[in-house]
SEPA-797083 format. One record per residue (C-alpha): residue number from 0; x negated, y negated, z negated. Coordinates in Angstrom, 1 decimal. Example, Ala and Ser with C-alpha at 12.3 -4.5 7.8 and 13.67 -1.06 7.14 Angstrom:
BEGIN
<palum><num>0</num><x>-12.3</x><y>4.5</y><z>-7.8</z></palum>
<palum><num>1</num><x>-13.7</x><y>1.1</y><z>-7.1</z></palum>
This chain:
BEGIN
<palum><num>0</num><x>-74.7</x><y>-149.7</y><z>-58.9</z></palum>
<palum><num>1</num><x>-73.1</x><y>-152.7</y><z>-57.3</z></palum>
<palum><num>2</num><x>-73.7</x><y>-156.4</y><z>-57.1</z></palum>
<palum><num>3</num><x>-70.5</x><y>-158.3</y><z>-56.2</z></palum>
<palum><num>4</num><x>-70.7</x><y>-161.6</y><z>-54.5</z></palum>
<palum><num>5</num><x>-67.4</x><y>-163.5</y><z>-54.6</z></palum>
<palum><num>6</num><x>-65.6</x><y>-166.6</y><z>-53.3</z></palum>
<palum><num>7</num><x>-62.0</x><y>-167.6</y><z>-52.8</z></palum>
<palum><num>8</num><x>-60.6</x><y>-168.6</y><z>-49.4</z></palum>
<palum><num>9</num><x>-57.3</x><y>-170.1</y><z>-50.6</z></palum>
<palum><num>10</num><x>-56.7</x><y>-173.7</y><z>-51.3</z></palum>
<palum><num>11</num><x>-53.8</x><y>-175.8</y><z>-52.5</z></palum>
<palum><num>12</num><x>-52.3</x><y>-176.0</y><z>-49.0</z></palum>
<palum><num>13</num><x>-49.8</x><y>-178.8</y><z>-48.4</z></palum>
<palum><num>14</num><x>-49.2</x><y>-181.5</y><z>-50.9</z></palum>
<palum><num>15</num><x>-48.4</x><y>-185.1</y><z>-51.4</z></palum>
<palum><num>16</num><x>-49.6</x><y>-187.2</y><z>-48.4</z></palum>
<palum><num>17</num><x>-52.6</x><y>-189.5</y><z>-48.9</z></palum>
<palum><num>18</num><x>-52.7</x><y>-193.2</y><z>-47.8</z></palum>
<palum><num>19</num><x>-53.3</x><y>-192.0</y><z>-44.2</z></palum>
<palum><num>20</num><x>-50.2</x><y>-189.8</y><z>-44.3</z></palum>
<palum><num>21</num><x>-52.3</x><y>-186.6</y><z>-44.3</z></palum>
<palum><num>22</num><x>-50.7</x><y>-183.9</y><z>-46.4</z></palum>
<palum><num>23</num><x>-52.9</x><y>-180.9</y><z>-45.4</z></palum>
<palum><num>24</num><x>-55.3</x><y>-180.0</y><z>-48.1</z></palum>
<palum><num>25</num><x>-58.0</x><y>-178.3</y><z>-46.0</z></palum>
<palum><num>26</num><x>-60.3</x><y>-177.2</y><z>-48.9</z></palum>
<palum><num>27</num><x>-63.6</x><y>-177.5</y><z>-47.1</z></palum>
<palum><num>28</num><x>-65.6</x><y>-177.5</y><z>-50.3</z></palum>
<palum><num>29</num><x>-63.0</x><y>-175.8</y><z>-52.5</z></palum>
<palum><num>30</num><x>-63.6</x><y>-173.2</y><z>-51.3</z></palum>
<palum><num>31</num><x>-64.5</x><y>-172.7</y><z>-47.6</z></palum>
<palum><num>32</num><x>-68.0</x><y>-173.6</y><z>-48.7</z></palum>
<palum><num>33</num><x>-68.3</x><y>-170.5</y><z>-51.0</z></palum>
<palum><num>34</num><x>-66.6</x><y>-168.3</y><z>-48.4</z></palum>
<palum><num>35</num><x>-69.1</x><y>-169.5</y><z>-45.8</z></palum>
<palum><num>36</num><x>-72.0</x><y>-168.7</y><z>-48.2</z></palum>
<palum><num>37</num><x>-70.9</x><y>-165.1</y><z>-48.8</z></palum>
<palum><num>38</num><x>-70.4</x><y>-164.5</y><z>-45.1</z></palum>
<palum><num>39</num><x>-73.9</x><y>-165.8</y><z>-44.4</z></palum>
<palum><num>40</num><x>-75.3</x><y>-163.7</y><z>-47.2</z></palum>
<palum><num>41</num><x>-73.5</x><y>-160.6</y><z>-45.8</z></palum>
<palum><num>42</num><x>-75.0</x><y>-161.3</y><z>-42.4</z></palum>
<palum><num>43</num><x>-78.5</x><y>-161.7</y><z>-43.9</z></palum>
<palum><num>44</num><x>-78.2</x><y>-158.5</y><z>-45.9</z></palum>
<palum><num>45</num><x>-77.1</x><y>-156.7</y><z>-42.7</z></palum>
<palum><num>46</num><x>-80.3</x><y>-157.8</y><z>-41.0</z></palum>
<palum><num>47</num><x>-82.6</x><y>-156.5</y><z>-43.7</z></palum>
<palum><num>48</num><x>-85.0</x><y>-153.8</y><z>-42.6</z></palum>
<palum><num>49</num><x>-85.1</x><y>-152.2</y><z>-46.0</z></palum>
<palum><num>50</num><x>-81.8</x><y>-151.7</y><z>-47.9</z></palum>
<palum><num>51</num><x>-81.5</x><y>-153.4</y><z>-51.3</z></palum>
<palum><num>52</num><x>-82.0</x><y>-151.3</y><z>-54.4</z></palum>
<palum><num>53</num><x>-78.3</x><y>-151.6</y><z>-55.2</z></palum>
<palum><num>54</num><x>-75.1</x><y>-151.7</y><z>-53.2</z></palum>
<palum><num>55</num><x>-73.7</x><y>-155.1</y><z>-52.4</z></palum>
<palum><num>56</num><x>-70.0</x><y>-155.9</y><z>-52.2</z></palum>
<palum><num>57</num><x>-68.8</x><y>-159.1</y><z>-50.6</z></palum>
<palum><num>58</num><x>-65.4</x><y>-160.1</y><z>-52.1</z></palum>
<palum><num>59</num><x>-63.3</x><y>-162.8</y><z>-50.5</z></palum>
<palum><num>60</num><x>-60.2</x><y>-163.3</y><z>-52.5</z></palum>
<palum><num>61</num><x>-57.1</x><y>-165.4</y><z>-52.5</z></palum>
<palum><num>62</num><x>-55.0</x><y>-166.7</y><z>-55.3</z></palum>
<palum><num>63</num><x>-57.7</x><y>-168.5</y><z>-57.2</z></palum>
<palum><num>64</num><x>-55.7</x><y>-171.7</y><z>-57.0</z></palum>
<palum><num>65</num><x>-52.7</x><y>-169.8</y><z>-58.5</z></palum>
<palum><num>66</num><x>-54.6</x><y>-168.5</y><z>-61.5</z></palum>
<palum><num>67</num><x>-57.4</x><y>-166.2</y><z>-60.3</z></palum>
<palum><num>68</num><x>-54.9</x><y>-163.7</y><z>-58.9</z></palum>
<palum><num>69</num><x>-57.1</x><y>-162.0</y><z>-56.3</z></palum>
<palum><num>70</num><x>-60.2</x><y>-161.6</y><z>-58.4</z></palum>
<palum><num>71</num><x>-58.2</x><y>-160.6</y><z>-61.5</z></palum>
<palum><num>72</num><x>-56.5</x><y>-157.9</y><z>-59.4</z></palum>
<palum><num>73</num><x>-59.9</x><y>-156.6</y><z>-58.1</z></palum>
<palum><num>74</num><x>-61.4</x><y>-156.6</y><z>-61.6</z></palum>
<palum><num>75</num><x>-58.5</x><y>-154.6</y><z>-62.9</z></palum>
<palum><num>76</num><x>-58.2</x><y>-152.3</y><z>-59.8</z></palum>
<palum><num>77</num><x>-61.8</x><y>-152.2</y><z>-58.4</z></palum>
<palum><num>78</num><x>-62.6</x><y>-150.2</y><z>-55.2</z></palum>
<palum><num>79</num><x>-65.7</x><y>-148.9</y><z>-56.9</z></palum>
<palum><num>80</num><x>-66.1</x><y>-147.7</y><z>-60.5</z></palum>
<palum><num>81</num><x>-66.0</x><y>-150.8</y><z>-62.8</z></palum>
<palum><num>82</num><x>-68.8</x><y>-149.4</y><z>-64.9</z></palum>
<palum><num>83</num><x>-71.0</x><y>-149.4</y><z>-61.8</z></palum>
<palum><num>84</num><x>-70.5</x><y>-153.2</y><z>-61.2</z></palum>
<palum><num>85</num><x>-73.7</x><y>-154.7</y><z>-62.7</z></palum>
<palum><num>86</num><x>-73.0</x><y>-158.3</y><z>-62.0</z></palum>
<palum><num>87</num><x>-70.8</x><y>-160.9</y><z>-60.2</z></palum>
<palum><num>88</num><x>-72.3</x><y>-163.8</y><z>-58.4</z></palum>
<palum><num>89</num><x>-69.5</x><y>-166.3</y><z>-57.6</z></palum>
<palum><num>90</num><x>-69.7</x><y>-169.3</y><z>-55.3</z></palum>
<palum><num>91</num><x>-67.1</x><y>-172.0</y><z>-55.6</z></palum>
<palum><num>92</num><x>-67.5</x><y>-175.6</y><z>-54.4</z></palum>
<palum><num>93</num><x>-71.1</x><y>-175.2</y><z>-53.3</z></palum>
<palum><num>94</num><x>-70.9</x><y>-177.5</y><z>-50.2</z></palum>
<palum><num>95</num><x>-71.7</x><y>-180.9</y><z>-51.7</z></palum>
<palum><num>96</num><x>-74.8</x><y>-180.9</y><z>-53.8</z></palum>
<palum><num>97</num><x>-75.0</x><y>-184.5</y><z>-54.9</z></palum>
<palum><num>98</num><x>-78.3</x><y>-185.9</y><z>-56.2</z></palum>
<palum><num>99</num><x>-79.8</x><y>-182.4</y><z>-56.1</z></palum>
<palum><num>100</num><x>-77.6</x><y>-181.2</y><z>-59.1</z></palum>
<palum><num>101</num><x>-76.4</x><y>-177.7</y><z>-59.5</z></palum>
<palum><num>102</num><x>-74.3</x><y>-176.2</y><z>-62.3</z></palum>
<palum><num>103</num><x>-74.7</x><y>-172.5</y><z>-63.2</z></palum>
<palum><num>104</num><x>-72.2</x><y>-170.9</y><z>-65.5</z></palum>
<palum><num>105</num><x>-72.6</x><y>-167.5</y><z>-67.1</z></palum>
<palum><num>106</num><x>-76.3</x><y>-167.8</y><z>-68.0</z></palum>
<palum><num>107</num><x>-75.6</x><y>-166.3</y><z>-71.4</z></palum>
<palum><num>108</num><x>-73.8</x><y>-163.2</y><z>-70.0</z></palum>
<palum><num>109</num><x>-77.1</x><y>-161.5</y><z>-69.2</z></palum>
<palum><num>110</num><x>-80.5</x><y>-162.0</y><z>-70.9</z></palum>
<palum><num>111</num><x>-82.3</x><y>-161.9</y><z>-67.6</z></palum>
<palum><num>112</num><x>-80.4</x><y>-164.8</y><z>-66.0</z></palum>
<palum><num>113</num><x>-82.6</x><y>-167.6</y><z>-67.4</z></palum>
<palum><num>114</num><x>-85.8</x><y>-165.9</y><z>-66.2</z></palum>
<palum><num>115</num><x>-84.4</x><y>-165.2</y><z>-62.8</z></palum>
<palum><num>116</num><x>-83.2</x><y>-168.8</y><z>-62.4</z></palum>
<palum><num>117</num><x>-86.6</x><y>-170.1</y><z>-63.5</z></palum>
<palum><num>118</num><x>-88.5</x><y>-167.8</y><z>-61.1</z></palum>
<palum><num>119</num><x>-86.2</x><y>-168.8</y><z>-58.2</z></palum>
<palum><num>120</num><x>-86.5</x><y>-172.5</y><z>-59.0</z></palum>
<palum><num>121</num><x>-90.3</x><y>-172.3</y><z>-59.3</z></palum>
<palum><num>122</num><x>-90.5</x><y>-171.2</y><z>-55.7</z></palum>
<palum><num>123</num><x>-88.6</x><y>-174.2</y><z>-54.3</z></palum>
<palum><num>124</num><x>-90.3</x><y>-177.2</y><z>-52.9</z></palum>
<palum><num>125</num><x>-87.6</x><y>-179.4</y><z>-54.4</z></palum>
<palum><num>126</num><x>-85.8</x><y>-177.4</y><z>-57.2</z></palum>
<palum><num>127</num><x>-82.4</x><y>-178.7</y><z>-58.1</z></palum>
<palum><num>128</num><x>-81.6</x><y>-180.2</y><z>-61.5</z></palum>
<palum><num>129</num><x>-79.7</x><y>-177.3</y><z>-63.1</z></palum>
<palum><num>130</num><x>-77.0</x><y>-177.7</y><z>-65.7</z></palum>
<palum><num>131</num><x>-77.1</x><y>-174.4</y><z>-67.5</z></palum>
<palum><num>132</num><x>-73.8</x><y>-173.2</y><z>-69.0</z></palum>
<palum><num>133</num><x>-74.0</x><y>-170.1</y><z>-71.2</z></palum>
<palum><num>134</num><x>-70.3</x><y>-169.0</y><z>-71.1</z></palum>
<palum><num>135</num><x>-68.7</x><y>-166.8</y><z>-68.5</z></palum>
<palum><num>136</num><x>-65.4</x><y>-168.5</y><z>-69.0</z></palum>
<palum><num>137</num><x>-64.5</x><y>-171.1</y><z>-66.4</z></palum>
<palum><num>138</num><x>-62.0</x><y>-172.1</y><z>-63.8</z></palum>
<palum><num>139</num><x>-63.1</x><y>-169.7</y><z>-61.0</z></palum>
<palum><num>140</num><x>-63.2</x><y>-166.1</y><z>-60.0</z></palum>
<palum><num>141</num><x>-66.2</x><y>-165.1</y><z>-62.1</z></palum>
<palum><num>142</num><x>-64.1</x><y>-165.3</y><z>-65.2</z></palum>
<palum><num>143</num><x>-62.1</x><y>-162.2</y><z>-64.0</z></palum>
<palum><num>144</num><x>-65.3</x><y>-160.2</y><z>-64.1</z></palum>
<palum><num>145</num><x>-66.6</x><y>-161.7</y><z>-67.3</z></palum>
<palum><num>146</num><x>-63.4</x><y>-160.7</y><z>-69.3</z></palum>
<palum><num>147</num><x>-64.2</x><y>-157.1</y><z>-68.1</z></palum>
<palum><num>148</num><x>-67.6</x><y>-157.3</y><z>-69.7</z></palum>
<palum><num>149</num><x>-69.5</x><y>-157.8</y><z>-66.5</z></palum>
<palum><num>150</num><x>-72.4</x><y>-160.3</y><z>-66.4</z></palum>
<palum><num>151</num><x>-71.6</x><y>-163.3</y><z>-64.2</z></palum>
<palum><num>152</num><x>-73.4</x><y>-166.2</y><z>-62.5</z></palum>
<palum><num>153</num><x>-71.2</x><y>-168.9</y><z>-61.0</z></palum>
<palum><num>154</num><x>-72.7</x><y>-171.4</y><z>-58.7</z></palum>
<palum><num>155</num><x>-71.0</x><y>-174.8</y><z>-58.5</z></palum>
<palum><num>156</num><x>-72.3</x><y>-178.1</y><z>-57.1</z></palum>
<palum><num>157</num><x>-69.9</x><y>-180.1</y><z>-59.2</z></palum>
<palum><num>158</num><x>-66.6</x><y>-182.0</y><z>-58.6</z></palum>
<palum><num>159</num><x>-66.1</x><y>-185.0</y><z>-56.4</z></palum>
<palum><num>160</num><x>-63.4</x><y>-187.5</y><z>-55.4</z></palum>
<palum><num>161</num><x>-62.1</x><y>-185.2</y><z>-52.7</z></palum>
<palum><num>162</num><x>-61.3</x><y>-182.3</y><z>-55.0</z></palum>
<palum><num>163</num><x>-57.8</x><y>-181.0</y><z>-54.3</z></palum>
<palum><num>164</num><x>-57.1</x><y>-183.8</y><z>-51.8</z></palum>
<palum><num>165</num><x>-56.6</x><y>-183.9</y><z>-48.0</z></palum>
<palum><num>166</num><x>-60.0</x><y>-185.6</y><z>-47.8</z></palum>
<palum><num>167</num><x>-61.8</x><y>-182.3</y><z>-48.8</z></palum>
<palum><num>168</num><x>-62.6</x><y>-181.8</y><z>-45.1</z></palum>
<palum><num>169</num><x>-65.6</x><y>-180.5</y><z>-43.2</z></palum>
<palum><num>170</num><x>-66.9</x><y>-183.9</y><z>-42.4</z></palum>
């Protein structure tokens, strides 16, 4: 059994220059932030003294900005048996939590999700305000798993003025 953590590392690249003449769209939040989280999670899992009950796959894909190409390919040609993939946890634009608000998509794809989210939130000193979205459809890589019948949970800290602009920078 497998849990797949995913994020995309592509961005829109080069586009129309902004008022400062910058035409490089760095994609710090969309989606270097998600990629950084799965790398940190992989490092943390690697340091565990006891292995998790299920195998964990960390999937960094490209082509999200071109129509979910990388995740769609993986979901249609998985490196492990598709029926063994229990869930996908996707992270896209998770670097700018504004006013402690988080959106979770896919909560209706597994009956356990709401309880798990409630339990995790209860243990936080300052739990985020969570917008809960039932559907597994959405404009990120979790959708490729959802259409294959796999439960998904997509973390998203919401859009901002720097979305798909040169100003989506690390600072």
